C-alpha positions as CSV (number, residue, x, y, z in Angstrom):
1,X,11.3,-73.9,-87.3
2,X,11.9,-70.2,-86.6
3,X,9.1,-68.2,-85.0
4,X,9.0,-64.4,-84.8
5,X,7.7,-63.0,-81.5
6,X,6.9,-59.3,-81.7
7,X,7.1,-57.6,-78.3
8,X,9.1,-60.6,-77.2
9,X,11.0,-58.8,-74.4
10,X,7.7,-57.8,-72.8
11,X,6.0,-59.6,-69.9
12,X,3.9,-62.2,-71.7
13,X,6.2,-62.2,-74.8
14,X,9.3,-63.2,-72.8
15,X,7.5,-66.1,-71.1
16,X,6.3,-67.3,-74.5
17,X,9.8,-67.2,-75.9
18,X,10.9,-69.4,-73.0
19,X,8.2,-71.9,-73.7
20,X,8.8,-71.9,-77.5
21,X,12.6,-72.5,-77.0
22,X,11.9,-75.3,-74.5
23,X,9.7,-76.9,-77.2
24,X,12.5,-76.8,-79.7
25,X,11.7,-73.7,-81.8
26,X,14.2,-71.1,-82.9
27,X,12.9,-67.7,-81.9
28,X,13.5,-64.2,-83.3
29,X,12.4,-61.3,-81.1
30,X,11.6,-57.8,-82.3
31,X,10.7,-55.1,-79.8
32,X,11.1,-51.3,-79.5
33,X,11.8,-51.6,-75.8
34,X,9.3,-48.9,-75.0
35,X,8.1,-50.8,-71.9
36,X,10.8,-53.5,-71.5
37,X,14.5,-54.0,-71.3
38,X,17.0,-55.8,-73.6
39,X,18.4,-57.5,-70.4
40,X,15.4,-59.8,-70.7
41,X,17.1,-61.6,-73.6
42,X,19.9,-62.7,-71.3
43,X,17.4,-63.8,-68.7
44,X,15.7,-66.0,-71.3
45,X,19.1,-67.5,-72.2
46,X,19.8,-68.3,-68.5
47,X,16.5,-70.2,-68.3
48,X,16.7,-72.1,-71.6
49,X,20.5,-72.1,-72.4
50,X,19.5,-70.9,-75.8
51,X,19.9,-67.3,-77.0
52,X,17.0,-65.9,-79.1
53,X,17.8,-63.5,-81.9
54,X,16.9,-60.0,-80.9
55,X,16.5,-56.8,-83.0
56,X,15.3,-53.4,-81.7
57,X,12.7,-52.4,-84.3
58,X,9.9,-49.9,-84.3
59,X,7.0,-51.7,-86.0
60,X,5.2,-48.5,-86.9
61,X,8.2,-47.6,-89.1
62,X,7.4,-49.8,-92.2
63,X,10.9,-49.5,-93.7
64,X,12.4,-51.0,-90.5
65,X,10.0,-53.9,-90.7
66,X,10.5,-54.5,-94.4
67,X,14.3,-54.6,-93.9
68,X,13.9,-57.1,-91.1
69,X,11.8,-59.5,-93.2
70,X,14.2,-59.2,-96.1
71,X,17.0,-60.4,-93.8
72,X,15.0,-63.2,-92.2
73,X,13.5,-65.4,-95.0
74,X,13.1,-68.5,-92.8
75,X,10.4,-67.4,-90.5
76,X,7.5,-69.9,-90.4
77,X,5.1,-68.2,-88.1
78,X,4.5,-65.0,-86.0
79,X,3.2,-64.4,-82.5
80,X,2.2,-60.8,-82.2
81,X,2.3,-59.2,-78.8
82,X,3.7,-55.8,-79.5
83,X,1.1,-53.2,-78.4
84,X,0.4,-50.6,-75.7
85,X,-1.8,-52.2,-73.1
86,X,-2.7,-49.9,-70.2
87,X,-6.5,-49.4,-70.1
88,X,-6.4,-46.3,-68.0
89,X,-3.7,-44.6,-70.1
90,X,-5.6,-45.4,-73.3
91,X,-8.5,-43.4,-72.0
92,X,-6.2,-40.4,-71.5
93,X,-4.1,-40.9,-74.6
94,X,-6.4,-42.5,-77.2
95,X,-4.5,-41.4,-80.3
96,X,-1.3,-42.9,-79.0
97,X,-3.0,-46.3,-78.7
98,X,-4.8,-46.2,-82.0
99,X,-1.7,-45.2,-83.9
100,X,0.7,-47.7,-82.3
101,X,-1.6,-50.7,-81.9
102,X,-3.2,-50.5,-85.4
103,X,-0.3,-49.3,-87.6
104,X,2.1,-51.9,-86.1
105,X,-0.4,-54.7,-86.9
106,X,-1.1,-53.4,-90.4
107,X,2.6,-53.1,-91.2
108,X,3.1,-56.6,-89.9
109,X,0.3,-58.1,-92.0
110,X,1.6,-56.4,-95.1
111,X,5.1,-57.8,-94.5
112,X,3.8,-61.2,-93.8
113,X,1.7,-61.2,-97.0
114,X,4.7,-60.0,-99.1
115,X,6.9,-62.7,-97.7
116,X,4.3,-65.5,-97.8
117,X,4.2,-66.1,-94.1
118,X,0.7,-67.3,-93.4
119,X,0.7,-68.3,-89.8
120,X,-0.3,-65.8,-87.0
121,X,-1.1,-66.1,-83.3
122,X,-2.6,-62.8,-82.1
123,X,-2.5,-61.5,-78.6
124,X,-6.1,-60.3,-78.0
125,X,-7.9,-59.6,-74.8
126,X,-11.1,-60.1,-72.9
127,X,-11.7,-56.4,-73.2
128,X,-13.3,-57.1,-76.6
129,X,-16.3,-58.4,-74.6
130,X,-16.8,-55.0,-72.9
131,X,-19.1,-55.4,-69.9
132,X,-20.6,-58.8,-70.6
133,X,-24.3,-59.3,-69.9
134,X,-23.8,-63.0,-69.0
135,X,-21.0,-64.8,-67.2
136,X,-18.8,-66.7,-67.7
137,X,-17.8,-65.3,-71.1
138,X,-17.8,-67.7,-74.1
139,X,-16.1,-67.1,-77.5
140,X,-19.6,-66.8,-78.9
141,X,-20.5,-64.1,-76.4
142,X,-21.3,-60.7,-78.0
143,X,-18.5,-58.3,-78.7
144,X,-19.9,-55.3,-77.0
145,X,-19.0,-51.6,-77.3
146,X,-15.5,-51.2,-75.8
147,X,-15.0,-49.6,-72.4
148,X,-11.6,-48.0,-73.5
149,X,-9.6,-47.1,-76.6
150,X,-7.3,-50.1,-75.7
151,X,-10.2,-52.4,-75.9
152,X,-11.3,-50.8,-79.1
153,X,-7.9,-51.4,-80.7
154,X,-8.2,-55.1,-79.8
155,X,-11.6,-55.3,-81.4
156,X,-10.4,-53.5,-84.5
157,X,-7.3,-55.6,-84.7
158,X,-9.4,-58.8,-84.6
159,X,-11.6,-57.5,-87.5
160,X,-8.5,-56.5,-89.5
161,X,-7.0,-60.0,-89.1
162,X,-10.2,-61.8,-89.8
163,X,-10.8,-59.8,-93.0
164,X,-7.2,-60.4,-94.2
165,X,-7.6,-64.1,-93.5
166,X,-10.8,-64.1,-95.6
167,X,-9.0,-62.7,-98.7
168,X,-5.6,-64.4,-98.4
169,X,-3.8,-67.5,-97.3
170,X,-3.4,-66.2,-93.8
171,X,-4.4,-68.6,-91.0
172,X,-4.8,-67.2,-87.5
173,X,-5.6,-67.9,-83.9
174,X,-6.9,-65.1,-81.8
175,X,-6.2,-65.7,-78.1
176,X,-8.5,-63.6,-75.9
177,X,-6.9,-63.7,-72.6
178,X,-7.9,-62.5,-69.2
179,X,-5.5,-61.1,-66.6
180,X,-2.0,-62.5,-66.6
181,X,-0.1,-62.3,-63.3
182,X,2.9,-63.9,-61.7
183,X,6.5,-64.5,-62.8
184,X,8.6,-67.4,-64.0
185,X,9.4,-70.0,-61.4
186,X,13.1,-69.1,-61.8
187,X,12.4,-65.5,-60.8
188,X,14.6,-64.5,-63.8
189,X,11.7,-62.9,-65.8
190,X,8.5,-61.3,-64.6
191,X,6.4,-58.2,-64.9
192,X,8.6,-55.2,-64.9
193,X,6.8,-52.1,-66.1
194,X,8.8,-49.0,-66.8
195,X,7.5,-46.2,-64.6
196,X,4.4,-46.5,-62.5
197,X,2.6,-49.9,-62.9
198,X,-0.8,-49.9,-64.6
199,X,-1.6,-53.5,-63.5
200,X,-2.7,-54.6,-60.0
201,X,-0.2,-57.3,-59.1
202,X,3.1,-55.4,-59.8
203,X,1.6,-52.4,-57.9
204,X,0.9,-54.7,-55.0
205,X,4.4,-56.2,-54.9
206,X,6.1,-52.8,-55.4
207,X,4.1,-51.4,-52.5
208,X,5.0,-54.3,-50.3
209,X,8.7,-54.0,-51.1
210,X,8.6,-50.2,-50.4
211,X,8.8,-48.8,-53.9
212,X,5.3,-47.3,-53.6
213,X,3.7,-45.6,-50.6
214,X,0.3,-47.4,-50.9
215,X,-1.9,-49.2,-53.4
216,X,-5.0,-47.5,-54.7
217,X,-8.0,-49.8,-55.0
218,X,-10.2,-48.1,-57.6
219,X,-13.7,-48.3,-56.2
220,X,-15.4,-50.5,-53.6
221,X,-19.0,-49.7,-54.7
222,X,-19.3,-52.1,-57.7
223,X,-22.0,-54.7,-57.9
224,X,-19.8,-57.5,-56.6
225,X,-19.7,-59.4,-53.2
226,X,-17.0,-57.1,-51.7
227,X,-17.6,-54.1,-53.9
228,X,-14.3,-54.3,-55.9
229,X,-13.9,-55.3,-59.5
230,X,-13.7,-59.0,-60.4
231,X,-11.3,-60.5,-63.0
232,X,-10.0,-63.9,-64.1
233,X,-6.4,-64.0,-63.1
234,X,-4.2,-66.4,-65.0
235,X,-0.6,-67.5,-64.5
236,X,1.6,-66.0,-67.1
237,X,3.6,-69.2,-67.9
238,X,0.3,-71.1,-68.2
239,X,-0.7,-68.4,-70.7
240,X,2.6,-68.7,-72.6
241,X,2.1,-72.4,-73.1
242,X,-1.2,-71.8,-74.8
243,X,0.6,-69.7,-77.4
244,X,2.9,-72.7,-78.2
245,X,-0.1,-75.0,-78.6
246,X,-1.9,-72.5,-80.8
247,X,1.2,-72.1,-83.0
248,X,1.6,-75.9,-83.3
249,X,-2.1,-76.2,-84.3
250,X,-1.6,-73.7,-87.1
251,X,1.7,-75.2,-88.4
252,X,0.2,-78.7,-88.4
253,X,-2.9,-77.3,-90.2
254,X,-5.2,-78.7,-87.6
255,X,-7.4,-75.6,-87.7
256,X,-11.2,-75.8,-88.2
257,X,-11.4,-72.4,-89.8
258,X,-9.2,-69.6,-91.2
259,X,-9.5,-67.7,-88.0
260,X,-10.0,-69.5,-84.7
261,X,-10.8,-67.8,-81.3
262,X,-10.0,-69.1,-77.8
263,X,-10.5,-67.7,-74.3
264,X,-7.6,-68.2,-72.0
265,X,-8.3,-67.9,-68.3
266,X,-9.0,-70.0,-65.2
267,X,-12.8,-69.8,-65.3
268,X,-12.9,-68.2,-61.9
269,X,-13.6,-64.6,-61.0
270,X,-11.5,-63.1,-58.2
271,X,-12.0,-59.6,-56.7
272,X,-9.3,-57.1,-56.1
273,X,-9.6,-57.5,-52.3
274,X,-9.2,-61.3,-52.7
275,X,-6.0,-60.8,-54.7
276,X,-4.7,-58.6,-51.8
277,X,-5.7,-61.2,-49.2
278,X,-3.9,-63.9,-51.2
279,X,-0.7,-61.8,-51.4
280,X,-0.8,-61.1,-47.7
281,X,-1.3,-64.8,-47.0
282,X,1.7,-66.1,-49.1
283,X,4.0,-63.2,-48.3
284,X,3.3,-62.6,-44.7
285,X,3.3,-58.9,-45.5
286,X,0.5,-56.5,-44.5
287,X,-0.3,-54.4,-47.5
288,X,-0.9,-50.6,-47.3
289,X,-3.9,-49.9,-49.5
290,X,-6.5,-47.2,-49.8
291,X,-10.0,-47.2,-51.4
292,X,-10.2,-44.4,-54.0
293,X,-12.6,-43.5,-56.7
294,X,-13.4,-45.6,-59.7
295,X,-11.0,-45.6,-62.7
296,X,-12.3,-44.7,-66.2
297,X,-12.5,-47.7,-68.5
298,X,-12.8,-50.4,-65.8
299,X,-15.6,-52.9,-66.2
300,X,-17.3,-54.4,-63.1
301,X,-16.7,-58.1,-63.5
302,X,-15.6,-60.7,-66.1
303,X,-14.3,-64.2,-66.1
304,X,-13.9,-66.9,-68.8
305,X,-15.4,-70.0,-70.0
306,X,-12.3,-71.9,-71.3
307,X,-14.0,-75.1,-72.4
308,X,-13.0,-74.6,-76.0
309,X,-9.3,-74.1,-75.2
310,X,-9.4,-77.0,-72.9
311,X,-11.0,-79.4,-75.4
312,X,-9.5,-78.1,-78.8
313,X,-6.1,-76.8,-77.8
314,X,-5.6,-79.4,-75.1
315,X,-4.7,-76.6,-72.7
316,X,-5.7,-75.8,-69.2
317,X,-4.6,-73.2,-66.6
318,X,-2.8,-75.0,-63.7
319,X,-1.6,-72.5,-61.0
320,X,-3.7,-71.4,-58.1
321,X,-4.0,-67.8,-57.1
322,X,-1.7,-68.3,-54.1
323,X,1.0,-69.9,-56.3
324,X,0.7,-67.0,-58.8
325,X,1.0,-64.4,-56.1
326,X,4.0,-66.1,-54.5
327,X,5.8,-66.2,-57.8
328,X,5.2,-62.5,-58.2
329,X,6.5,-61.8,-54.7
330,X,9.6,-63.9,-55.3
331,X,10.2,-61.9,-58.6
332,X,9.9,-58.6,-56.8
333,X,12.3,-59.7,-54.1
334,X,14.8,-60.8,-56.7
335,X,14.6,-57.4,-58.4
336,X,15.3,-55.7,-55.0
337,X,18.6,-57.6,-54.8
338,X,19.8,-55.9,-57.9
339,X,19.4,-52.4,-56.6
């Protein structure tokens, strides 16, 4: 079976392509390379000995997407990652996020409907929960007002997909995942943001390797044990495997409803300072960081209840925080060798 992965040269997308190909699927990637590199395709090949199809396509340009689907009539399912994803940037550039994240999804759904492709796994986010009143967060927890335009685009996207499923043959799984970190065990693919990183872990590793002068820790006055924000950090390859299980579930028609929702995390909340301590422990590097003011759009704390994914998808996060941080450091050191 051929699976289309949008945003497949991105961080989570590339790891998912690896897991799909290892499981025997043929994969077609489309990506506009706005925050990734085409070199990732060759790295995927080195890991799997199988070259995915790649096409550079701007999903907000409907004619490009129409043309793609006309030429690929054998696609059985779609995993949709392609989106802008920096919370802080979305606060500063809301229109950029609403335009890209929503129009790309709408164009995709129109093309899928036209070409009778009825299987979709959507990359959603724990940001749909806003600042939750009760922890851990369950799939039945209230979807609260978003803290950022990025979070809002995920909420709106979920509603668009759910409504389309209601009036068509579309069957979907919405994967609400928490904070993916780490890199593939081969150190051939990992998180490689273009420009200044927006996520914590690549900023940590880039600071340790000397690319950044220091790491900014945004606030130490939150209502948490050490004053820094708490998140549920999940290993990116563990996350990728959940997408394969979700796709299999849809293709085998094992779904319990037209739209299913699963949280993907470890079930454990970890503070920013705990992440830094883990990195220093596994790397042997003392990290240069400074406490600065809070960042707009950040919530105080969130972590997942993953019981549903464990029981229904048969999936569970496996890597420890130290293992995740070591994989990220190995990836950063591998990148340094190429300079």
